[in-house]
N, C-alpha and C positions, 0 to 999 in steps of 0.2 A: 703525489705524497703516498708513501707506504709506510705502514706501521709494522714492526717486527717485535714480537714478544715470545719469549720462551720461558718455561717454568720447570724448575727442579730445585726448589730451595732458594733460587735466586730467579727473579724476572729480570730480562734485559729488554728495556723499552727504548726503541730508537726510531727516528723519523728520517726517511730518505726523500730528499727533494730532488727534482730533475736538476741534472748537472752536478750533484754532489753525492755520488754513490760510494765513493771510496771510504769516507770516514763520516758516516752520519752521526748526529749527536746521539747520545744513549746514556740510560741512568740504569745502574744495577739496583734492584729492590731485593734486599734479602728478607727471607721469611722463615728460614730454617730454626730461628730462635723463638718463633711464635707457636702457640698451640691454637690452631685454627678451628679447633672444635668447641672452643668457648668464645663467648661474644667479645671479651676484651681482646683477645688475640686477633680475631677477625677485624675489629675495629682499627687496631694499630696497623694491620697490613693494608686495609683500604685507605687509611690515611697516608701510608707510604706510597701506595700506588698513585693516589691523587696528586701528591706532591712530586712524584717522579714524572707524571704526565704534564704537569705545569711547567717543569724544568725542561722537558724534552720539546715542548710546543712553544717556548718562550720566543723563538724567532717571529712568531706570528702575532705576538702580543702588541696591541696598538689601540689607540683611540679611533683609527679609521675603521670604518664600517666593515669594508671588505676583508680587512686583515682580523678583525674582531670575530667575524664569522668563521674564518679559517682556523683561528685559534680555538674557539669553542668546539668546533668539530674535531679538531686534531686531539684536544683533550679529552672529549667525550669518547672518541674511537679508542684512544690508547688505554683509557680506564676499562671500558668494555671489554677490549681484547684481553687486557691483563686479568681481569676477573674471570673471563672464560678460561684462560690458560691455567690459572690456579685451580679451577675445577672443585670448588669447595662450597658446599651448601650454605654454610654460616655466612661467608664472604658474599655469596650470591644474593642471599637474603637482605643483607645490609645494604648492598649495592641497589637493588630494587627498591628498598624502602627509602633510601636517599634520593633516588632519582624521582620517586613519587612526591617527596616533599620539595625538591628543588627544580622541578621542570620536567 
């Protein structure tokens, strides 16, 4: 599995799985409408990123333990990569705080 994310006012989150490289699932996350220098804007973007990661990784969502582990890893990696791509201190601080509170 590979995760690709690019940032320039829009994040593109996609997951490529072996054998399906032509059209991997992807979600565009817009943030050019947000002020990332205030808490509210950063919270909204982090929520959008989390929702996009859950959507992109949905193929792994299952009650089966092995797929649940893949799903959690996929979501976690997608969120971390998106936060890194945004490169904003406020978003990063919120992300670190949430990780500390949720695992």
